[in-house]
N, C-alpha and C positions, 0 to 999 in steps of 0.2 A: 817833936815827937821822936822816939828813936826808931834806928829801924825794924828792931826786935817789936815794938807795938805795933809799927805801922804794918807789918806782914801779918798781925792776927785781925787786921781789919778786914772787911770784905774786898774784892780784888778792884772794884770800881773805884773805891778811896783810896786804893794804893797807886791806880793809876792817877787819878787826879791830883795826889798829893807832888806829884813830877813837878820839877821846874819847868813847865810847860814855855815862859818867856826864852829862859838859855837854850831848851831842845828846838825851839823854833829858828832862833838863831844858828846853831848849829847845822840844821837842815838848810838854811837859806846859804850858809858858808861852803857846807861840804857836801850836801844831800844826803847826809845820813846823819844820825844822830844815837847814840846810847843811853837808854834809861838805866835807874836806879833797880833795884833788885824788887820785882813785883811778883815772883812765885817763891814759896820755899822751896828746899831742896825735896820733901815729902811731895809737895803737888808736882815739881817736875818728874819725879818719876813717876808719878800715878799716871800722868800724860805720855811719858814715852811707853808706858806699859800698854797701853791701849793700841800699840801698834801693833799687837799678834790676836786682837779682836776683830775677826776679819768682817763681821757684820757691819760694823761702823763705818766701814768705809765703802764708795761707790765705784773706786777703781784704784790699781796699783801701778805703777810706772817703774820699769825697769830703765834705767837710764843709760846704760850700755848698749841695749837694744835699740833705743831709739837715737843714740850717739849724743845725748845730753850730757855725758861723763861716765860716771860710775857710782854706784849706789842706788838706793829704791827710796821711792815716796807714794804715799797713798792720801787722796784726796775723801775727807768726811762726808757723809751724806750730810743733808739738811739736819737731822737731829742730832744735832752737836751737844757734846758733854757740856753740863752748865758751866763750869769754870772757863771753857773756851769762848762760850758765847757772849759770856760777861766780859770777858777780856775786849773782845772785838764789839760788843756795846760800848765799853767804856772808853777804847782808844779814839772810835770813829769822831764825836763831837769834840776831843783835843786836836786832833789831825783837820779837821773842817775847816778852820781860819787859816791855816797855811794853802791848803788847796786852792780857796777861793784866792786868796793873796795871789799865789803862782800863777792862775789862771788871768788874772787882772793883769798882770805884769808881762804876760805873754799875748794879751789881747785874744783870750780864748774863752769860749762860752763855760760859765761854773754852772752844771746842770744839779749839783748835789744839794739835795734840800737838808735842812735842819736834822731830820729822823733816818737813821739807818733805814728801818722798815720801808719808808716812802722810796729809798733810793734803790733798794733792791728789788722793790715791786717794779720801777721804771726798768732796771735790768731785765726782770722777767717779763716785761711786756716787749722789750725788743730783741727776745730771743736768748736772752743770758740766762737760762735758768737753772744751771748745775752747779753745787757748792764749789768752792775754790779754796777752802780752807785745808792745810796740808801739815800732814806729819811725817817728817823725813828720818831717813835713818841711815848711816853711813858707817862702814867697817875700813879697817885697813887698805889702803890704795884707793879707795873712792874719792871722788871729784864731782864738782858741778861745773859744766861749761858757762862761760859769762852768757847770761842772757836777759830777756826782760817779760815778766808775767803779764802780757796783754792778750785776753780771752773774748775780744770782741772790741766792739766802738763802743759800748760804756765802761770806762776806765776810771778808778779814782787814781790819783797820783803817787799816793802812799801807802806802803804795808809795812808792816811790823814781822819781826823774826824772833822767838823767844828762844833761848839757850834751856837745854833741858838736862845737858850733862855738864860735868865739872872739867874745864880746860886744864891740862898737866895731870888730872888724876884720873880719868875716866876715859881721856883721850888724847893725844898730841895731834898737833896740826890743824887742819880743818877751818884756818881763817876764814872769816867773810870777806869776800873781795867785791871792789865797785870799781870800775872804770867809767871816765867822764870823758866825753869827746867836746873838746873845747874849741869855740870859735878860731878859725884860722893859726892852728895851733897842734900840737901832740896833746895827745890823749894823756889823762893823768889817771894814776890808780891808787887806791888804797886797801888795807888790810886790818880787819878790826877781830880780835880774840872776842869771843860772845862769852860772858860769864853765866855761869848757870844761873836760872831765874831772871836774868836780865832781857830787857826787849832791844831791839834795834831798830829804829823806824828809817825808813830809806826809801827811794824815788823807785816808783813804780817803772817809769818811762822815761819821761822828761823833765828839766826843771829850770828855771829862769837864771840865766847868768848876766852879771852886769857886763856890758861893752860901754865903749865912749859913745856908741850913738843909742844906748838904752839898752834894753832889754833883749837876750838872744835866748833862742831855745837849745839848751844843752842836754842831747841824748846821754841816756846813763844805763848800764847794764850793771847786772851782780851775777856770783858766782860762790863758789868755795873752793878752799886749795885743797891739795890732798891730804886725806887724814893717814899719820904716819902710825898710827896705833891706838887701839881701843875701838871704841864704839861711840859715835856722835849722834844724837836726836836732836831736834827742833823741830818747831811750832812755826807756820807759817800763816799769819792772818792777814788775808785778803778783803779788800772793800768792796770788791764787787763779784758777780758770778760769773760764770762761764759758759760759754754757747756750747 
């Protein structure tokens, strides 16, 4: 199946057609993994244009005001646009085996059921009932400080960011950054250019790291380097809700 043919298929099919064995290997090795193209340029533009439709969002965050960096992002309400809801539903079962494997390696509970709806119901019962789906917008000079998206005790260990603008054309700079705190060693960093319509799966908080004594907990943080020119929009898919 060609990429052109794939992008005319339903969103769930596009996500399912990714090489999830290779993606899981990348996640295990590096804590992040870039998918192929899952959205067309037109779909990306439609999602990015939602940013100016204020009623779709429950709150707006000015990153400079909170010393998170510079730029702005908005949290959607639970009434998600269809394509965003479909992406979230499509990714969850593909990421679930990795999440459970990581929990087993670290000797931690794996509370995530097969159904995303059941997991979100568990989040709500624990007091995490706010939508955590994010649309971010950066302009020249904007950046995002290294952080972890933990909104309560109920945490899914992986999330996805989707690039909505074309690097080198719509903007320059703005690489996705990750740092890994390694056991008894210096931290290690990586930078990824996020192509338009592609997803980057990455670690929410921690991942297992192999050591001579078995598996160790590897804390990770993520952020965005300074945007040098243009406008950069991304969609954040989070698989737990916020307190």
